[in-house]
C-alpha positions as CSV (number, residue, x, y, z in Angstrom):
1,M,0.0,0.0,0.0
2,A,1.2,3.5,-0.9
3,S,2.2,5.8,1.9
4,F,1.4,9.5,1.7
5,P,3.4,12.1,3.5
6,P,1.3,14.6,5.4
7,L,0.4,17.7,3.3
8,N,-1.5,20.7,4.3
9,S,-1.9,24.3,2.9
10,D,1.1,25.5,4.8
11,K,3.3,23.0,3.0
12,L,1.7,23.6,-0.4
13,L,1.7,27.4,-0.3
14,P,5.5,27.6,-1.0
15,L,5.2,25.2,-3.9
16,K,2.3,27.3,-5.3
17,V,4.4,30.4,-5.1
18,V,7.3,28.7,-7.0
19,C,4.8,27.4,-9.6
20,Q,3.4,30.8,-10.1
21,G,6.9,32.3,-10.3
22,L,7.7,29.7,-13.1
23,K,4.5,30.6,-14.9
24,D,5.3,34.3,-14.8
25,D,9.0,33.9,-15.6
26,P,10.6,30.7,-16.9
27,A,14.0,31.9,-15.5
28,Y,12.5,32.4,-12.0
29,L,14.7,29.7,-10.5
30,D,17.8,30.9,-12.4
31,R,18.0,34.2,-10.6
32,P,21.2,34.8,-8.6
33,D,19.2,35.4,-5.4
34,C,17.4,32.0,-5.6
35,P,18.3,30.1,-2.3
36,Y,17.8,26.6,-3.6
37,S,20.5,24.1,-4.5
38,P,21.0,23.1,-8.1
39,E,19.3,19.7,-7.5
40,V,16.3,21.3,-5.9
41,R,16.1,23.9,-8.8
42,D,16.2,21.1,-11.4
43,W,13.5,19.1,-9.7
44,L,11.3,22.2,-9.3
45,K,11.7,23.1,-13.0
46,A,11.0,19.6,-14.1
47,N,8.0,19.1,-11.9
48,L,6.4,22.5,-11.4
49,S,6.9,24.2,-14.8
50,T,3.6,24.4,-16.7
51,R,5.2,25.5,-19.9
52,P,5.5,22.6,-22.4
53,A,9.1,21.5,-23.0
54,V,9.2,21.4,-26.8
55,A,11.7,22.3,-29.4
56,V,11.4,25.8,-31.0
57,P,11.6,25.8,-34.8
58,E,14.3,27.8,-36.5
59,S,13.5,31.5,-36.9
60,E,12.7,32.9,-40.3
61,S,16.1,34.6,-40.5
62,D,17.6,31.1,-40.8
63,V,15.5,30.4,-43.9
64,D,16.7,31.0,-47.4
65,L,13.7,32.8,-49.0
66,N,14.8,31.7,-52.5
67,D,15.0,28.0,-51.5
68,P,11.6,26.3,-51.5
69,E,13.0,23.3,-49.7
70,S,14.0,25.5,-46.8
71,W,10.4,26.5,-46.3
72,D,9.3,22.9,-46.5
73,D,11.6,22.1,-43.6
74,I,10.1,24.9,-41.5
75,S,6.6,23.6,-42.2
76,K,7.6,20.1,-41.2
77,K,9.2,21.4,-37.9
78,A,6.1,23.4,-37.1
79,L,3.8,20.4,-37.6
80,K,6.1,18.3,-35.4
81,L,6.0,20.9,-32.7
82,Y,2.2,20.9,-32.8
83,S,2.2,17.1,-32.7
84,D,4.5,17.2,-29.6
85,L,2.1,19.6,-27.9
86,E,-0.8,17.4,-28.8
87,K,0.8,14.5,-26.9
88,L,1.1,16.7,-23.7
89,A,-2.6,16.8,-23.2
90,A,-3.5,13.8,-21.1
91,P,-6.6,12.7,-19.2
92,G,-4.5,12.5,-16.0
93,N,-3.6,16.2,-16.1
94,D,-5.5,18.5,-13.9
95,V,-8.0,20.9,-15.5
96,G,-5.6,23.9,-15.2
97,E,-2.9,22.1,-17.1
98,N,-5.2,21.0,-19.9
99,I,-6.6,24.5,-20.2
100,A,-3.0,25.9,-20.5
101,I,-2.2,23.3,-23.1
102,I,-5.4,24.1,-25.1
103,K,-4.6,27.8,-25.0
104,T,-1.0,27.1,-26.1
105,K,-2.3,24.8,-28.9
106,A,-4.7,27.5,-30.1
107,A,-2.0,30.1,-30.2
108,L,0.5,27.7,-31.9
109,L,-2.1,26.7,-34.5
110,E,-2.6,30.4,-35.4
111,R,1.1,30.8,-35.8
112,L,1.3,27.6,-37.9
113,I,-1.3,28.9,-40.3
114,T,0.6,32.1,-40.6
115,V,3.9,30.3,-41.2
116,G,2.2,27.9,-43.6
117,D,0.8,30.8,-45.6
118,K,4.2,32.5,-45.7
119,A,5.9,29.3,-46.7
120,L,3.5,28.7,-49.5
121,G,3.8,32.3,-50.7
122,H,7.6,32.3,-50.6
123,K,7.8,28.9,-52.3
124,E,5.5,30.1,-55.1
125,V,7.6,33.3,-55.6
126,A,10.8,31.3,-55.6
127,E,9.4,28.9,-58.2
128,F,8.1,31.8,-60.3
129,K,11.6,33.5,-60.2
130,R,13.3,30.3,-61.2
131,I,11.0,29.8,-64.2
132,V,11.2,33.4,-65.3
133,L,15.0,33.6,-65.0
134,G,15.3,30.3,-66.8
135,I,13.2,31.6,-69.7
136,M,15.2,34.8,-69.8
137,D,18.4,32.8,-70.0
138,D,17.0,30.8,-72.8
139,V,15.6,33.6,-75.0
140,M,17.6,36.8,-74.2
141,S,21.1,37.9,-74.7
142,P,23.1,39.0,-71.6
143,D,22.5,42.7,-72.5
144,Q,18.8,42.2,-72.9
145,R,18.6,40.3,-69.5
146,T,20.5,43.2,-67.8
147,S,18.1,45.7,-69.3
148,V,15.0,43.8,-68.1
149,M,16.5,43.3,-64.6
150,E,17.2,47.0,-64.3
151,K,13.6,47.8,-65.3
152,L,12.3,45.3,-62.8
153,E,14.4,46.8,-60.0
154,R,12.5,50.0,-60.3
155,F,9.3,48.2,-59.2
156,A,10.9,46.5,-56.2
């Protein structure tokens, strides 16, 4: 039979304070004035943090806008991130945890749609550029291509 240590509101209140501190600031336990040992800090972070521990996709600055494959990778990473978040919701979680996960999923889904739209737009533009430049290479002399590119730069 399992034994349960005695718990009361006096013992839970400090844990609630730490939990709220982690909600408000993920670096709460990393502050220099934190009195806890590294082992206690690690345990508290692992067990009281309500933020999902999932990988963050690369930023758009790491994406080559002219490479459609680069945007496919970002889309795949975003979908994997959403899938990982989906796995965090479990019937055993308390209602507060599930509500936090649902809110995070909704915000992430909105971002995924935005990233997906951007990825599709950039992919189409890159493909269009590739086709147009290929045609220009096939049918125009170097001087004609330069002239056309200079005229197009005025619109950019």
